[in-house]
C-alpha positions in Angstrom: 38.4 -25.1 16.2 36.0 -23.7 13.5 36.2 -20.2 12.2 33.4 -17.8 13.0 30.7 -17.7 10.4 30.3 -14.3 8.6 26.9 -12.9 9.1 25.0 -11.6 6.1 25.0 -7.8 5.8 21.7 -6.1 6.8 20.8 -3.0 5.0 18.5 -0.5 6.6 17.7 2.7 4.9 16.1 5.6 6.8 14.5 8.9 6.0 13.4 11.6 8.4 11.7 14.9 7.8 10.0 17.3 10.1 7.0 19.1 8.5 4.6 21.9 9.4 1.3 20.6 10.8 -0.7 21.9 8.0 -2.6 20.4 5.1 0.3 21.5 2.9 2.7 19.6 5.2 0.6 16.5 5.0 0.6 16.6 1.2 4.3 17.2 1.2 4.8 14.1 3.5 3.1 11.9 0.8 5.2 13.4 -2.0 8.4 13.0 0.0 7.7 9.4 0.8 7.1 8.3 -2.8 10.1 10.3 -3.8 12.3 8.6 -1.3 11.0 5.2 -2.2 11.9 6.0 -5.8 15.4 6.9 -4.8 15.6 3.5 -3.0 14.6 1.7 -6.1 10.8 1.4 -5.5 9.4 3.1 -8.6 6.6 5.6 -8.7 3.2 4.0 -9.5 4.3 0.6 -8.2 1.9 -1.2 -5.8 4.3 -0.7 -2.9 4.7 3.0 -3.7 0.9 3.5 -4.0 0.3 1.7 -0.8 2.9 3.7 1.1 1.4 7.0 -0.3 -2.0 6.1 0.9 -0.7 5.1 4.4 1.4 8.2 4.7 -1.5 10.4 3.5 -3.8 9.0 6.1 -1.4 9.1 9.0 -0.2 12.6 8.1 -3.8 13.8 7.7 -4.6 12.5 11.2 -1.5 14.3 12.7 -2.6 17.6 11.0 -6.4 17.4 11.5 -6.7 15.5 14.8 -3.4 15.8 16.6 -2.3 19.3 15.8 -0.8 21.4 18.5 -0.4 25.1 17.5 3.2 25.9 16.9 4.3 22.2 16.8 5.4 20.3 13.7 4.9 16.6 12.9 7.5 14.3 11.7 7.7 11.6 9.0 10.1 8.7 9.3 10.6 5.9 6.8 12.6 2.8 7.5 13.3 0.4 4.6 14.5 -2.9 6.0 15.1 -6.2 4.2 11.7 -7.6 5.4 9.4 -4.6 5.7 8.9 -0.9 5.2 8.0 1.0 8.4 6.2 4.4 8.3 6.1 6.5 11.4 4.3 9.8 11.9 5.0 11.6 15.2 2.8 14.3 16.5 2.7 16.4 19.6 -0.6 15.2 21.1 -0.6 12.3 23.5 -4.1 11.0 23.0 -4.0 7.8 21.0 -6.1 5.5 18.8 -6.3 2.0 20.1 -3.4 0.2 18.3 -4.4 -2.7 16.2 -8.1 -2.0 16.7 -9.7 -0.4 13.7 -12.6 1.8 14.5 -16.0 0.2 13.7 -17.3 1.5 10.4 -20.9 0.7 11.4 -20.8 3.3 14.1 -19.8 6.0 11.7 -21.8 7.9 9.1 -21.2 6.2 5.8 -21.8 9.4 3.9 -19.3 11.4 5.9 -16.0 12.3 4.1 -13.8 11.5 7.2 -13.5 8.9 9.9 -12.1 5.9 8.0 -8.4 6.8 7.9 -7.3 4.1 10.3 -9.6 1.6 8.6 -7.6 2.2 5.5 -4.3 1.9 7.3 -5.4 -1.3 8.9 -6.4 -2.8 5.5 -3.2 -1.8 3.8 -0.5 -2.3 6.4 0.6 -5.7 7.7 0.4 -4.2 11.2 0.2 -0.8 12.9 0.3 0.6 16.4 1.1 3.6 18.5 4.1 4.2 20.8 5.4 7.0 23.0 7.9 9.3 21.8 10.5 11.4 23.8 8.7 14.6 24.9 5.1 15.2 24.3 3.2 13.3 21.8 3.0 9.9 20.2 4.2 8.0 17.1 1.6 6.2 15.0 3.4 3.6 12.9 2.5 1.1 10.2 4.6 -1.6 8.6 4.2 -3.2 5.2 5.8 -6.6 4.7 8.0 -6.8 1.6 7.9 -10.6 1.2 
């Protein structure tokens, strides 16, 4: 009889913060994300840190500008796994962008200063999507592969 094989340890680091659904809250989400990455050993200014900062900024801005419900906060969750970094932004509105389908840029005004957030997320993330959350609202998530 052979002895059972030891399985390799799996390290998953998580961060969660609820923030006010304001522009200030969105800006704080970006700062908290890059700070937490630095604590986890991903230095400020690295490619991964800058990519996460952009993705968090876009998802948090969408939560604040398009999915805001008066009196309700939004939440930022980071999950650092061995293979990927997952970013989740939860808001209180149930309307959803179509997951994995980036809005067509040709249909938008190219001189507008908004309307391309999910295009940026789709370009930077390995994958992204939308899931239900307990209670009202949704979670928009993005994953960045680490390999």
